[in-house]
NULOLO-205294 format. One record per residue (C-alpha): residue number from 1; residue in one letter; x, y, z. Coordinates in steps of 0.001 Angstrom, whole numbers, plus 524288, in hexadecimal, padded with zeros to 5 digits. Layout:
<nodes>
+-----+-----+-------+-------+-------+
!   n ! res !    xx !    yy !    zz !
+-----+-----+-------+-------+-------+
! NUM !   A !     X !     Y !     Z !
...
+-----+-----+-------+-------+-------+
</nodes>
This chain:
<nodes>
+-----+-----+-------+-------+-------+
!   n ! res !    xx !    yy !    zz !
+-----+-----+-------+-------+-------+
!   1 !   E ! 59623 ! F79DE ! 51BB5 !
!   2 !   E ! 59466 ! F7EBF ! 50F3C !
!   3 !   G ! 5A279 ! F7FB5 ! 50AA9 !
!   4 !   S ! 5AB02 ! F8C36 ! 507B5 !
!   5 !   E ! 5A369 ! F991D ! 504E7 !
!   6 !   G ! 5A0DF ! F99E4 ! 4F5BE !
!   7 !   F ! 5A20B ! F8C42 ! 4F29B !
!   8 !   G ! 59470 ! F8719 ! 4F64A !
!   9 !   L ! 5993F ! F79CF ! 4FB77 !
!  10 !   R ! 58CDB ! F7428 ! 4FFE5 !
!  11 !   E ! 58AFC ! F68BE ! 4F751 !
!  12 !   V ! 57BAB ! F66CB ! 4F70E !
!  13 !   F ! 57DF9 ! F59F4 ! 4F158 !
!  14 !   A ! 5857F ! F555D ! 4FE52 !
!  15 !   H ! 58E19 ! F4983 ! 4FEE7 !
!  16 !   D ! 596D7 ! F4363 ! 50862 !
!  17 !   T ! 5A391 ! F4AB4 ! 504D7 !
!  18 !   L ! 59D5A ! F58A7 ! 5077C !
!  19 !   E ! 5A5DF ! F5B88 ! 511BC !
!  20 !   K ! 5B223 ! F585D ! 50A92 !
!  21 !   S ! 5AC51 ! F5F1C ! 4FECA !
!  22 !   A ! 5AA28 ! F6B62 ! 5070E !
!  23 !   A ! 5B778 ! F6A82 ! 50C92 !
!  24 !   F ! 5BD9F ! F686A ! 4FF48 !
!  25 !   L ! 5B636 ! F745C ! 4F8EF !
!  26 !   A ! 5BA48 ! F7BA0 ! 50478 !
!  27 !   T ! 5C855 ! F7BE7 ! 4FF51 !
!  28 !   K ! 5C533 ! F8028 ! 4F258 !
!  29 !   T ! 5C3CF ! F8D8B ! 4EB15 !
!  30 !   P ! 5BA59 ! F9285 ! 4E1BF !
!  31 !   S ! 5C07C ! F926F ! 4D451 !
!  32 !   T ! 5BB6B ! F9F95 ! 4CFE0 !
!  33 !   A ! 5B9DC ! FAC21 ! 4D76E !
!  34 !   E ! 5AE8B ! FB0B0 ! 4CE06 !
!  35 !   H ! 5A571 ! FA57F ! 4D171 !
!  36 !   P ! 5AB52 ! FA0D0 ! 4DEF0 !
!  37 !   S ! 5A14C ! F9680 ! 4E068 !
!  38 !   L ! 59FD0 ! F9203 ! 4D2BF !
!  39 !   L ! 5AB6D ! F8A37 ! 4D02F !
!  40 !   V ! 5B3CF ! F827E ! 4DB8D !
!  41 !   A ! 5C09F ! F7CB8 ! 4D92D !
!  42 !   L ! 5C0E2 ! F6FE9 ! 4DEFE !
!  43 !   A ! 5CECE ! F6C7B ! 4DA79 !
!  44 !   S ! 5D993 ! F7555 ! 4D4EC !
!  45 !   P ! 5E650 ! F6D53 ! 4D268 !
!  46 !   P ! 5F1E5 ! F7619 ! 4CE26 !
!  47 !   A ! 5F410 ! F6EA3 ! 4C125 !
!  48 !   A ! 5E68B ! F6B70 ! 4BDF2 !
!  49 !   T ! 5E4F2 ! F6442 ! 4B0C2 !
!  50 !   R ! 5D641 ! F6359 ! 4AF33 !
!  51 !   R ! 5CA30 ! F6A48 ! 4B520 !
!  52 !   F ! 5BD6D ! F655E ! 4B9C2 !
!  53 !   V ! 5B226 ! F6EF8 ! 4BC55 !
!  54 !   L ! 5A75A ! F6845 ! 4C2F5 !
!  55 !   F ! 598BE ! F6C5B ! 4C305 !
!  56 !   P ! 58F50 ! F6805 ! 4CD9F !
!  57 !   Y ! 58285 ! F6274 ! 4CD43 !
!  58 !   A ! 5767E ! F6AE6 ! 4D186 !
!  59 !   C ! 5789C ! F712B ! 4DF53 !
!  60 !   G ! 5866F ! F6BB0 ! 4DF80 !
!  61 !   N ! 592BD ! F741A ! 4E074 !
!  62 !   A ! 5A186 ! F72C8 ! 4E0F6 !
!  63 !   S ! 5A104 ! F6910 ! 4EC5E !
!  64 !   T ! 5992A ! F5F7D ! 4E372 !
!  65 !   F ! 5A5D4 ! F5B2D ! 4DCAF !
!  66 !   V ! 5AFCF ! F5AD4 ! 4E895 !
!  67 !   E ! 5B06B ! F4BBC ! 4E93E !
!  68 !   L ! 5B03A ! F4A7A ! 4DA3C !
!  69 !   A ! 5BBBA ! F537E ! 4D9AE !
!  70 !   R ! 5C3E0 ! F4B26 ! 4E26A !
!  71 !   H ! 5C350 ! F4010 ! 4D766 !
!  72 !   L ! 5C748 ! F4929 ! 4CC89 !
!  73 !   P ! 5D4FD ! F49F4 ! 4C745 !
!  74 !   A ! 5DE34 ! F50DE ! 4CF9A !
!  75 !   D ! 5E3FF ! F5977 ! 4C496 !
!  76 !   A ! 5D5F4 ! F5F54 ! 4C259 !
!  77 !   E ! 5D165 ! F6C14 ! 4C5EF !
!  78 !   I ! 5C34C ! F6B77 ! 4CBDC !
!  79 !   L ! 5B9FA ! F75DC ! 4CAF3 !
!  80 !   A ! 5ABEC ! F745C ! 4D053 !
!  81 !   V ! 59FCD ! F7CB6 ! 4CE97 !
!  82 !   S ! 59623 ! F8118 ! 4D86F !
!  83 !   P ! 58B65 ! F8651 ! 4D0EE !
!  84 !   A ! 5832C ! F8B9B ! 4DC2E !
!  85 !   E ! 58346 ! F8C97 ! 4EAC2 !
!  86 !   P ! 5773F ! F82B1 ! 4EF9B !
!  87 !   S ! 5725D ! F8F74 ! 4F693 !
!  88 !   A ! 57219 ! F9749 ! 4EA67 !
!  89 !   A ! 56588 ! F9D06 ! 4E6F4 !
!  90 !   P ! 55F5D ! F96F1 ! 4D9DE !
!  91 !   Q ! 55FCB ! FA334 ! 4D3E7 !
!  92 !   A ! 56EA8 ! FA53E ! 4D750 !
!  93 !   V ! 572B4 ! F98B9 ! 4D137 !
!  94 !   A ! 578E5 ! F9A00 ! 4C414 !
!  95 !   S ! 57470 ! F938D ! 4B7D7 !
!  96 !   I ! 57B51 ! F8872 ! 4B0FE !
!  97 !   A ! 57EF4 ! F91B6 ! 4A67B !
!  98 !   E ! 583A5 ! F9B49 ! 4B00E !
!  99 !   L ! 58BBA ! F9170 ! 4B766 !
! 100 !   G ! 590E3 ! F8B51 ! 4A9D9 !
! 101 !   S ! 595BC ! F9919 ! 4A591 !
! 102 !   T ! 59BC4 ! F9D4D ! 4B23C !
! 103 !   V ! 5A3DD ! F8F84 ! 4B3B8 !
! 104 !   A ! 5A804 ! F8F96 ! 4A4BE !
! 105 !   S ! 5ACCC ! F9E5F ! 4A633 !
! 106 !   H ! 5B42B ! F99DA ! 4B26C !
! 107 !   L ! 5BA26 ! F8E4C ! 4AB69 !
! 108 !   Q ! 5BE11 ! F9574 ! 4A05E !
! 109 !   M ! 5C6EA ! F9E4B ! 4A9C9 !
! 110 !   L ! 5CE48 ! F9108 ! 4AEB2 !
! 111 !   P ! 5DABC ! F8C15 ! 4A8E9 !
! 112 !   D ! 5D76E ! F814C ! 49ED2 !
! 113 !   L ! 5D651 ! F7342 ! 4A313 !
! 114 !   P ! 5CF3D ! F6798 ! 49D43 !
! 115 !   T ! 5C252 ! F694D ! 4A4C0 !
! 116 !   V ! 5B73E ! F6095 ! 4A7EC !
! 117 !   L ! 5AB06 ! F672B ! 4AB6B !
! 118 !   V ! 5A3A3 ! F5E05 ! 4B453 !
! 119 !   G ! 5943E ! F60B3 ! 4B5CB !
! 120 !   Y ! 58C77 ! F5886 ! 4BFF5 !
! 121 !   S ! 57D6B ! F5901 ! 4BD8A !
! 122 !   Y ! 57933 ! F67DC ! 4BDF1 !
! 123 !   G ! 58857 ! F6978 ! 4BC4A !
! 124 !   G ! 58829 ! F62FE ! 4AFD5 !
! 125 !   Y ! 58028 ! F6DE1 ! 4A9A4 !
! 126 !   L ! 58A68 ! F7818 ! 4AF7C !
! 127 !   A ! 5955B ! F709A ! 4AA12 !
! 128 !   F ! 58F68 ! F6F96 ! 49C50 !
! 129 !   D ! 58D04 ! F7D8F ! 49CE6 !
! 130 !   T ! 59A54 ! F8149 ! 4A0C9 !
! 131 !   A ! 59FC0 ! F77E1 ! 496E3 !
! 132 !   R ! 596C4 ! F7E53 ! 48BDA !
! 133 !   R ! 59C20 ! F8B49 ! 48FFE !
! 134 !   L ! 5A9F4 ! F87F0 ! 48FE4 !
! 135 !   E ! 5A7E5 ! F818F ! 48271 !
! 136 !   A ! 5A207 ! F8DA5 ! 47C5F !
! 137 !   A ! 5AD27 ! F9583 ! 48228 !
! 138 !   G ! 5B86A ! F8D01 ! 47B83 !
! 139 !   A ! 5BC79 ! F8771 ! 48900 !
! 140 !   P ! 5C440 ! F7AAA ! 48623 !
! 141 !   G ! 5C647 ! F6E48 ! 48E2C !
! 142 !   H ! 5B99C ! F6ACF ! 494E8 !
! 143 !   H ! 5B345 ! F5D43 ! 4971E !
! 144 !   L ! 5A4A1 ! F5D71 ! 49BC3 !
! 145 !   A ! 59FDC ! F5439 ! 4A562 !
! 146 !   I ! 59154 ! F5319 ! 4A973 !
! 147 !   V ! 58E2F ! F4AF1 ! 4B42F !
! 148 !   A ! 57FE0 ! F46EF ! 4B79F !
! 149 !   A ! 57941 ! F5212 ! 4B148 !
! 150 !   N ! 56C01 ! F528A ! 4AB5E !
! 151 !   P ! 56DA8 ! F526D ! 49C01 !
! 152 !   P ! 568B9 ! F5EAC ! 49431 !
! 153 !   G ! 55953 ! F5DF1 ! 49479 !
! 154 !   V ! 55831 ! F53AA ! 49D1D !
! 155 !   T ! 551D2 ! F5934 ! 4A8FB !
! 156 !   T ! 54950 ! F4F81 ! 4B06F !
! 157 !   E ! 5505A ! F4FCC ! 4BDAD !
! 158 !   L ! 5530E ! F5E49 ! 4BBA3 !
! 159 !   D ! 54485 ! F614C ! 4BA31 !
! 160 !   W ! 5414B ! F57FC ! 4C52F !
! 161 !   I ! 54940 ! F60C8 ! 4CE45 !
! 162 !   A ! 541FB ! F6C52 ! 4CA43 !
! 163 !   I ! 53488 ! F6725 ! 4CD27 !
! 164 !   N ! 536B4 ! F5EE7 ! 4D844 !
! 165 !   D ! 5352C ! F63C2 ! 4E814 !
! 166 !   D ! 53FA2 ! F65EA ! 4F107 !
! 167 !   Q ! 53FCA ! F58CC ! 4F84F !
! 168 !   T ! 53E06 ! F50E6 ! 4EB00 !
! 169 !   I ! 54AA2 ! F57F4 ! 4E69A !
! 170 !   L ! 55244 ! F5628 ! 4F37D !
! 171 !   D ! 54EA2 ! F469C ! 4F446 !
! 172 !   Y ! 55471 ! F457B ! 4E5D7 !
! 173 !   S ! 56000 ! F4C65 ! 4EA57 !
! 174 !   R ! 5622B ! F4306 ! 4F4D6 !
! 175 !   R ! 55FAF ! F3772 ! 4EC59 !
! 176 !   V ! 56690 ! F3C0C ! 4DF7A !
! 177 !   Y ! 56FE9 ! F45FD ! 4E3A3 !
! 178 !   G ! 5741A ! F3FEE ! 4EFB8 !
! 179 !   F ! 5708C ! F4BE5 ! 4F7A5 !
! 180 !   D ! 56AB7 ! F4B62 ! 503FA !
! 181 !   P ! 56392 ! F597A ! 50547 !
! 182 !   D ! 560ED ! F5636 ! 513F5 !
! 183 !   G ! 56DF2 ! F5BF5 ! 51683 !
! 184 !   L ! 56A3E ! F68DE ! 5127B !
! 185 !   A ! 563B2 ! F746F ! 51990 !
! 186 !   P ! 55648 ! F77B9 ! 514D2 !
! 187 !   T ! 55C95 ! F84AC ! 50E3A !
! 188 !   E ! 5675F ! F7C3D ! 50796 !
! 189 !   R ! 55D0B ! F72B5 ! 5040B !
! 190 !   D ! 555CA ! F7D5A ! 4FD35 !
! 191 !   A ! 56236 ! F83A8 ! 4F664 !
! 192 !   Y ! 56501 ! F7578 ! 4F1BA !
! 193 !   L ! 557A5 ! F73A7 ! 4EB82 !
! 194 !   A ! 556F7 ! F8153 ! 4E54F !
! 195 !   L ! 56548 ! F7FAE ! 4DF37 !
! 196 !   L ! 5622B ! F7207 ! 4DAB7 !
! 197 !   R ! 55513 ! F769E ! 4D416 !
! 198 !   Q ! 55CA4 ! F824C ! 4CE16 !
! 199 !   Q ! 56833 ! F7B1B ! 4C81F !
! 200 !   T ! 55F14 ! F7057 ! 4C338 !
! 201 !   R ! 556BE ! F7A2E ! 4BC29 !
! 202 !   S ! 562D5 ! F80B8 ! 4B625 !
! 203 !   M ! 56633 ! F72E8 ! 4B09E !
! 204 !   V ! 5582C ! F722E ! 4AA6D !
! 205 !   E ! 5593C ! F7F86 ! 4A53C !
! 206 !   Y ! 567A5 ! F7E9F ! 49FFB !
! 207 !   E ! 568FF ! F7F73 ! 49139 !
! 208 !   F ! 57409 ! F76ED ! 48B9C !
! 209 !   G ! 573D4 ! F7DD6 ! 47F26 !
! 210 !   E ! 57D4E ! F7804 ! 473C2 !
! 211 !   A ! 58413 ! F6B64 ! 47482 !
! 212 !   L ! 59145 ! F6BC9 ! 47BB2 !
! 213 !   P ! 59C48 ! F6A1D ! 471DE !
! 214 !   A ! 5A534 ! F5D73 ! 471BF !
! 215 !   S ! 5B0A5 ! F661D ! 475A2 !
! 216 !   T ! 5AB08 ! F6521 ! 483CF !
! 217 !   P ! 5AB9A ! F5606 ! 4867A !
! 218 !   T ! 5A089 ! F52A2 ! 48E46 !
! 219 !   T ! 59D4D ! F46A5 ! 4968F !
! 220 !   I ! 59036 ! F43C1 ! 49CF0 !
! 221 !   L ! 591AC ! F3ABF ! 4A9A3 !
! 222 !   T ! 586EE ! F3544 ! 4B0F9 !
! 223 !   G ! 584F9 ! F2B63 ! 4BBC3 !
! 224 !   D ! 58085 ! F1DCD ! 4B881 !
! 225 !   E ! 57619 ! F1EA4 ! 4C29D !
! 226 !   E ! 570B0 ! F2C90 ! 4BF47 !
! 227 !   E ! 56427 ! F2EBD ! 4C572 !
! 228 !   D ! 55F6B ! F3824 ! 4BABF !
! 229 !   E ! 55C54 ! F2FD8 ! 4AE4B !
! 230 !   G ! 55CC4 ! F3CAC ! 4A685 !
! 231 !   I ! 56BCF ! F3E18 ! 4AAE1 !
! 232 !   R ! 56E5A ! F2F1F ! 4A8FD !
! 233 !   D ! 56938 ! F2F0E ! 49AFC !
! 234 !   G ! 56C77 ! F3D28 ! 496A9 !
! 235 !   A ! 57696 ! F3A89 ! 48D48 !
! 236 !   D ! 56DE6 ! F3CDA ! 4802C !
! 237 !   A ! 56A58 ! F4AB3 ! 48762 !
! 238 !   W ! 57743 ! F4DFF ! 48A41 !
! 239 !   R ! 57CCB ! F4A7B ! 47BF0 !
! 240 !   G ! 572B5 ! F54DE ! 476EF !
! 241 !   I ! 57BE0 ! F5FD7 ! 47DA8 !
! 242 !   V ! 58871 ! F58DF ! 47ED9 !
! 243 !   P ! 58994 ! F4FBB ! 472B9 !
! 244 !   H ! 596FD ! F4B81 ! 475A2 !
! 245 !   A ! 5953B ! F489A ! 48414 !
! 246 !   R ! 59A6B ! F3B1D ! 489F9 !
! 247 !   F ! 5925B ! F33DE ! 49426 !
! 248 !   T ! 59817 ! F2D86 ! 49F7C !
! 249 !   T ! 590D2 ! F259A ! 4AA25 !
! 250 !   L ! 596D0 ! F256B ! 4B847 !
! 251 !   P ! 592C3 ! F1DD5 ! 4C4A3 !
! 252 !   G ! 58849 ! F2412 ! 4CC33 !
! 253 !   R ! 57AF7 ! F2BD2 ! 4CCF1 !
! 254 !   H ! 57988 ! F3A6A ! 4CB26 !
! 255 !   M ! 5825C ! F3DA9 ! 4D608 !
! 256 !   L ! 58D49 ! F3537 ! 4D0B7 !
! 257 !   I ! 596A0 ! F402B ! 4D603 !
! 258 !   K ! 59423 ! F3C2F ! 4E2DF !
! 259 !   S ! 594A0 ! F2DF1 ! 4E1DD !
! 260 !   H ! 59E73 ! F2BC2 ! 4D770 !
! 261 !   P ! 5A66D ! F3821 ! 4D741 !
! 262 !   Q ! 5B35E ! F3050 ! 4D36D !
! 263 !   A ! 5AD66 ! F2A30 ! 4C7E4 !
! 264 !   L ! 5A85C ! F389A ! 4C3EB !
! 265 !   A ! 5B50B ! F3E5F ! 4C6C4 !
! 266 !   S ! 5BB9C ! F3248 ! 4BE44 !
! 267 !   R ! 5B389 ! F353E ! 4B313 !
! 268 !   L ! 5B5CB ! F449E ! 4B343 !
! 269 !   S ! 5C4F4 ! F42FC ! 4B3E7 !
! 270 !   V ! 5C46D ! F3A6A ! 4A82A !
! 271 !   L ! 5BD4B ! F455A ! 4A0A6 !
! 272 !   A ! 5C748 ! F4EE1 ! 4A633 !
! 273 !   A ! 5D180 ! F4680 ! 49FC3 !
! 274 !   M ! 5CB60 ! F45FC ! 49265 !
! 275 !   R ! 5D16F ! F4D0D ! 486FD !
! 276 !   L ! 5C925 ! F59F0 ! 48357 !
! 277 !   P ! 5C5BD ! F5D78 ! 475E1 !
! 278 !   G ! 5CE89 ! F66E0 ! 46EF7 !
+-----+-----+-------+-------+-------+
</nodes>
């Protein structure tokens, strides 16, 4: 089962809570009629005092964050982004800039709440682009948290995905992402590989532009056993585009969201409680 129509609930980086994830998301509704599969509300408490907006890794969607959401504060509105259906044709997948523009526009229509934009790997670029657009629009009250993402200009792993054959990438997905491609039908496997390559390429091509002002507090989070050396040692590259960034190490490897969701949620909750500039 892929879940409710319009949500794209197949989690290609599958884990042992998939059935619970699908059941949980089946009770949720899209947060916007204009882009029904882009933003999904994972939690909408009636008296929310803060908000998390969660952007997934490549080939991920809203179900990526179901387990993490369970450990975030009960008074938080939690929105998750589904950038593309795994079955989407590559030419139909929006660019990072297009997605950032759409999400930023939607967030500006919501009631003001202290907000943490959380981007995981590929989602880190989406979160950065969204934060930059909100900053340009003068929208207040946002922290930016980038988790396990390639720093600007550090593309060794991204380039590696672009040049390698299907089986090599599938083996890498199994070893690093904890995803067993044997569970996919041939058409699903092909769609996964196409989307992974397309979203990875979009990261290489993304232009960060000018440095993000300090009025958007930014934290870069990395696993202490991160497999990609470029991510693990990327502080200097990040400082070029986010000079005010703080750097935090969490337990785990690249997929620490699966192995240590509570530790990640705890750190994000601290960010949500921090006083914003202004």
